GUSESE-243380 format. One line per field, with one value per residue (C-alpha): residue number from 0; residue in one letter; x, y, z. Coordinates in nm, 3 decimals. Layout:
REM residues N
num	NUM_...
residuo	A_...
px	X_...
py	Y_...
pz	Z_...
END
This chain:
REM residues 176
num	0_1_2_3_4_5_6_7_8_9_10_11_12_13_14_15_16_17_18_19_20_21_22_23_24_25_26_27_28_29_30_31_32_33_34_35_36_37_38_39_40_41_42_43_44_45_46_47_48_49_50_51_52_53_54_55_56_57_58_59_60_61_62_63_64_65_66_67_68_69_70_71_72_73_74_75_76_77_78_79_80_81_82_83_84_85_86_87_88_89_90_91_92_93_94_95_96_97_98_99_100_101_102_103_104_105_106_107_108_109_110_111_112_113_114_115_116_117_118_119_120_121_122_123_124_125_126_127_128_129_130_131_132_133_134_135_136_137_138_139_140_141_142_143_144_145_146_147_148_149_150_151_152_153_154_155_156_157_158_159_160_161_162_163_164_165_166_167_168_169_170_171_172_173_174_175
residuo	M_A_R_P_N_S_T_V_V_V_L_A_G_P_G_A_D_E_V_L_A_G_L_D_G_L_A_N_V_R_V_T_R_S_G_E_P_A_G_L_V_G_Q_S_H_A_A_Y_V_V_H_D_R_D_P_L_A_A_V_A_A_A_W_A_G_F_F_D_R_Q_A_E_P_G_A_L_E_V_A_I_E_A_A_V_A_D_L_R_R_G_T_T_L_L_P_D_Y_Y_L_V_L_D_P_E_S_L_P_E_T_G_K_H_W_W_L_G_V_L_A_G_A_A_P_S_R_V_V_P_V_A_P_D_V_A_A_V_R_E_A_L_S_R_L_P_S_G_R_W_W_P_D_D_V_P_A_W_L_R_G_L_V_R_V_V_P_D_Q_A_G_L_P_R_L_A_Q_L
px	10.325_10.306_10.554_10.822_10.909_11.298_11.479_11.495_11.802_11.870_12.226_12.304_12.594_12.895_13.013_12.687_12.673_13.016_12.911_12.573_12.770_13.001_12.705_12.542_12.568_12.558_12.329_12.116_12.101_11.892_12.028_11.794_11.888_11.716_11.668_11.479_11.120_11.047_10.804_11.106_11.172_10.841_10.885_11.222_11.251_11.619_11.712_11.814_11.707_11.950_11.876_11.963_11.609_11.569_11.189_11.290_11.574_11.342_11.255_11.637_11.736_11.452_11.528_11.897_11.819_11.597_11.856_12.133_11.920_11.918_11.568_11.270_11.033_10.774_11.000_11.035_10.663_10.578_10.849_10.691_10.345_10.458_10.646_10.321_10.125_10.354_10.378_9.982_9.931_10.193_10.421_10.684_10.783_11.033_11.325_11.414_11.766_11.968_12.349_12.509_12.834_13.124_12.889_13.177_13.231_12.877_12.805_12.739_12.353_12.361_12.533_12.261_11.988_12.141_12.281_12.033_11.687_11.671_11.890_11.701_11.364_11.495_11.853_11.905_11.777_12.063_12.397_12.717_12.932_13.254_13.212_13.333_13.161_13.350_13.235_12.861_12.867_12.981_12.702_12.445_12.546_12.531_12.209_12.101_11.752_11.542_11.240_11.085_11.030_10.782_10.427_10.289_10.510_10.304_10.321_10.674_10.768_10.532_10.737_11.062_11.000_11.072_11.390_11.704_12.016_12.239_11.950_11.822_11.833_11.876_11.615_11.366_11.363_11.030_10.838_10.816
py	11.059_11.409_11.674_11.670_11.979_11.888_11.975_11.645_11.546_11.248_11.149_10.982_10.848_10.617_10.623_10.723_10.463_10.547_10.936_10.859_10.667_10.969_11.189_10.994_11.166_11.501_11.729_11.873_11.587_11.262_11.000_10.710_10.419_10.221_9.939_10.156_10.254_10.537_10.702_10.801_11.082_11.236_11.181_11.357_11.699_11.752_12.046_11.781_11.446_11.271_10.930_10.723_10.650_10.803_10.826_10.879_10.599_10.363_10.638_10.730_10.370_10.343_10.663_10.592_10.233_10.355_10.602_10.346_10.083_9.860_9.861_9.681_9.859_10.038_10.018_10.396_10.450_10.193_10.355_10.684_10.575_10.398_10.705_10.930_10.692_10.679_11.055_11.096_10.823_11.007_10.682_10.888_11.265_11.448_11.566_11.914_11.852_11.586_11.599_11.391_11.246_11.265_11.307_11.291_10.937_10.851_10.694_10.975_10.904_10.925_11.262_11.386_11.257_11.427_11.753_11.777_11.629_11.685_12.011_12.140_12.092_12.259_12.399_12.477_12.147_11.940_11.983_11.809_11.746_11.558_11.201_11.269_11.359_11.700_11.807_11.691_11.867_12.192_12.160_12.097_12.419_12.600_12.470_12.732_12.841_12.836_12.712_12.400_12.093_12.174_12.270_11.971_11.678_11.411_11.614_11.692_11.299_11.195_11.439_11.275_11.022_11.332_11.447_11.361_11.320_11.570_11.825_11.753_12.095_12.310_12.565_12.476_12.690_12.801_12.599_12.780
pz	8.576_8.719_8.607_8.875_9.069_8.994_8.675_8.494_8.295_8.083_8.062_7.729_7.539_7.636_7.998_8.145_8.381_8.548_8.536_8.719_8.968_9.024_9.073_9.346_9.680_9.563_9.783_9.513_9.259_9.271_9.053_8.927_8.703_8.440_8.677_8.935_8.902_8.666_8.936_9.141_8.895_8.982_9.370_9.427_9.584_9.465_9.225_8.967_8.900_8.679_8.488_8.191_8.090_7.749_7.647_7.303_7.289_7.071_6.833_6.816_6.738_6.472_6.309_6.293_6.177_5.919_5.761_5.808_5.627_5.926_6.066_5.956_5.744_5.972_6.263_6.286_6.262_6.540_6.768_6.722_6.807_7.110_7.222_7.142_7.339_7.634_7.656_7.627_7.898_8.110_8.160_8.025_8.025_7.799_8.008_8.062_7.932_7.748_7.867_7.578_7.643_7.398_7.103_6.874_6.946_6.844_6.489_6.232_6.220_6.596_6.588_6.360_6.613_6.908_6.751_6.466_6.549_6.907_6.918_6.630_6.819_7.126_7.080_7.441_7.579_7.431_7.586_7.469_7.751_7.818_7.965_8.298_8.629_8.677_8.328_8.397_8.724_8.570_8.300_8.552_8.720_8.393_8.206_7.946_7.940_7.623_7.453_7.553_7.332_7.054_7.153_6.958_7.038_6.874_6.548_6.566_6.645_6.355_6.122_6.201_5.903_5.671_5.848_5.673_5.881_5.690_5.708_6.053_6.269_5.987_5.908_5.604_5.306_5.201_4.947_4.619
END
């Protein structure tokens, strides 16, 4: 999948379907949903492409499951390798931004994923927002600039097995 010309935004969290429906029809926004072909993201000429297909959803679920002791052994590593393979093949792309709807309503480990792991990797690329259309429209108009995802995404993803929820996103102390 070629990198699109649009700013790609993944809408994540409770109420994403309703918010996506409310964004349909905006002049500068192309909305796509999970059931539609992923290739539509790369074909748009709108300023923003907003969708709900998180390329790291399986990694997030496996990471939370690992630390909540609900995942099978090795599930996190399998999810990471599948994500790395999809990124390398170009069948999926990391978005420019994640708009996380109502992160306070998420389970604890989920909060650590969004506001610790992902925000720690690219702080301005994860934006918490209220779960309503007006708040998302406002957030789209004020997306901050900042560093992109880590240069070596596969190494970053593979390192997630050592990222503990309560320490996710915090600076690491130098090893003595």
